[in-house]
Kinemage of the C-alpha trace (Angstrom):
@kinemage 1
@onewidth
@group {chain A} dominant
@subgroup {mainchain}
@vectorlist {calphas} color= white
{ca met a 1} P 127.361 84.134 114.654
{ca thr a 2} L 127.568 87.739 114.857
{ca arg a 3} L 124.249 88.788 116.837
{ca gly a 4} L 122.930 92.237 116.062
{ca val a 5} L 123.049 93.346 112.248
{ca phe a 6} L 125.457 95.945 110.713
{ca ala a 7} L 123.135 96.855 107.780
{ca val a 8} L 123.693 100.125 105.254
{ca glu a 9} L 120.869 101.334 103.116
{ca arg a 10} L 120.953 100.276 99.240
{ca gly a 11} L 120.958 103.912 98.046
{ca leu a 12} L 124.013 104.807 100.410
{ca gly a 13} L 127.257 105.611 97.927
{ca leu a 14} L 129.498 102.632 98.153
{ca arg a 15} L 132.675 104.514 98.890
{ca glu a 16} L 130.828 105.785 102.413
{ca ala a 17} L 129.562 102.053 102.704
{ca ala a 18} L 132.877 100.719 102.531
{ca arg a 19} L 134.297 103.273 104.756
{ca arg a 20} L 131.857 102.404 107.623
{ca met a 21} L 132.580 98.548 107.370
{ca val a 22} L 136.296 99.612 107.620
{ca glu a 23} L 135.223 101.514 110.716
{ca arg a 24} L 133.088 98.449 112.288
{ca gly a 25} L 135.855 95.864 111.373
{ca val a 26} L 133.256 93.871 109.315
{ca gly a 27} L 133.654 91.924 106.244
{ca ala a 28} L 130.045 92.347 104.987
{ca ala a 29} L 126.998 94.347 105.369
{ca ile a 30} L 123.287 93.476 105.399
{ca val a 31} L 121.247 95.379 103.063
{ca leu a 32} L 117.738 96.047 104.073
{ca asp a 33} L 114.529 97.792 102.710
{ca gly a 34} L 112.842 98.404 105.879
{ca glu a 35} L 113.228 95.167 107.783
{ca arg a 36} L 113.270 93.273 104.582
{ca leu a 37} L 116.578 91.596 103.468
{ca val a 38} L 117.157 92.615 99.536
{ca gly a 39} L 121.007 92.116 99.712
{ca ile a 40} L 124.428 91.711 101.166
{ca leu a 41} L 127.443 93.884 100.478
{ca thr a 42} L 130.855 92.136 100.892
{ca glu a 43} L 134.314 93.255 100.483
{ca arg a 44} L 134.614 91.024 97.633
{ca asp a 45} L 131.756 93.005 96.189
{ca val a 46} L 133.514 96.476 96.808
{ca leu a 47} L 136.963 94.886 95.208
{ca leu a 48} L 135.004 93.875 92.153
{ca ala a 49} L 133.585 97.358 91.957
{ca val a 50} L 136.657 99.067 92.329
{ca ala a 51} L 138.842 97.079 90.136
{ca ser a 52} L 135.979 97.337 87.304
{ca asp a 53} L 136.423 101.321 87.533
{ca arg a 54} L 132.632 101.609 88.772
{ca asp a 55} L 131.484 105.187 88.653
{ca gln a 56} L 132.531 106.987 91.652
{ca ser a 57} L 128.813 107.795 92.048
{ca ala a 58} L 127.981 104.042 92.530
{ca val a 59} L 125.420 103.280 95.242
{ca val a 60} L 125.379 100.171 97.315
{ca glu a 61} L 122.335 98.621 95.211
{ca asp a 62} L 124.488 98.718 92.197
{ca cys a 63} L 127.226 96.412 93.614
{ca met a 64} L 125.671 94.073 96.518
{ca thr a 65} L 124.775 90.764 95.999
{ca arg a 66} L 121.001 90.601 95.528
{ca his a 67} L 118.610 87.832 97.556
{ca pro a 68} L 121.690 86.275 99.212
{ca glu a 69} L 121.386 82.570 100.542
{ca thr a 70} L 120.385 82.657 104.155
{ca val a 71} L 120.851 80.110 107.013
{ca glu a 72} L 118.060 79.850 109.630
{ca ser a 73} L 118.828 80.600 113.287
{ca ser a 74} L 117.800 76.841 114.199
{ca asp a 75} L 120.362 75.578 111.525
{ca thr a 76} L 123.533 73.957 112.714
{ca thr a 77} L 126.808 75.097 112.197
{ca asp a 78} L 127.577 71.977 109.879
{ca gln a 79} L 124.355 73.172 107.810
{ca ala a 80} L 125.828 76.867 107.287
{ca ala a 81} L 129.253 75.328 106.491
{ca ala a 82} L 128.028 73.368 103.378
{ca leu a 83} L 126.108 76.105 102.527
{ca met a 84} L 129.201 78.516 102.222
{ca ile a 85} L 131.131 75.449 100.739
{ca his a 86} L 128.516 74.790 98.025
{ca gly a 87} L 127.822 78.416 97.259
{ca gly a 88} L 131.400 79.575 97.855
{ca phe a 89} L 130.540 82.355 100.126
{ca arg a 90} L 132.142 83.989 103.364
{ca his a 91} L 129.036 85.542 104.937
{ca leu a 92} L 125.752 84.461 105.362
{ca pro a 93} L 122.714 86.492 106.845
{ca val a 94} L 120.908 84.366 109.718
{ca val a 95} L 117.252 84.778 109.671
{ca asp a 96} L 114.478 84.196 112.046
{ca arg a 97} L 110.888 83.886 110.505
{ca asp a 98} L 112.217 85.887 107.484
{ca arg a 99} L 113.732 88.558 109.607
{ca val a 100} L 117.566 89.157 109.870
{ca val a 101} L 119.107 88.701 113.131
{ca gly a 102} L 122.616 88.065 112.726
{ca ile a 103} L 125.269 87.161 110.199
{ca val a 104} L 127.675 84.185 110.087
{ca ser a 105} L 131.226 84.332 108.888
{ca ile a 106} L 133.920 81.799 108.042
{ca arg a 107} L 135.674 83.428 110.678
{ca asp a 108} L 132.565 82.259 113.054
{ca leu a 109} L 132.649 78.841 111.928
{ca met a 110} L 136.333 78.300 112.307
{ca arg a 111} L 136.316 79.620 115.844
{ca val a 112} L 133.620 76.925 116.593
{ca thr a 113} L 135.571 74.178 115.119
{ca leu a 114} L 138.521 75.195 117.092
{ca gly a 115} L 136.705 75.887 120.346
{ca asp a 116} L 137.416 79.425 120.463
{ca thr a 117} L 135.475 81.187 122.831
{ca ser a 118} L 137.144 84.548 123.687
{ca pro a 119} L 135.340 87.512 122.560
{ca arg a 120} L 135.512 88.705 119.234
{ca gly a 121} L 138.455 90.768 118.427
{ca ala a 122} L 140.353 89.468 121.407
């Protein structure tokens, strides 16, 4: 799991959100309303918006996945993997008492499976 949450506002322009994701090297951004999870914006969401010739004025809220599935911080990697497989997800917000505390990606699960403990990006 990646601790610390990269989040964007739902009214942010889609192009700016995509730029920030590239700048941070992330494949997904959590969308919050205050501290409440309202969505997730993934690379796939951005690609679908571009491929469908979405209006240049599109904002995150227009393209995000609303009410995403989540895993609890106490859930096991097996539980997260099962949810990802069954739902076709590559990223899942991690919550603790309804507060987003991180995000788990398919890459994170692969690292656990392979026993890779090197720092992210190394």
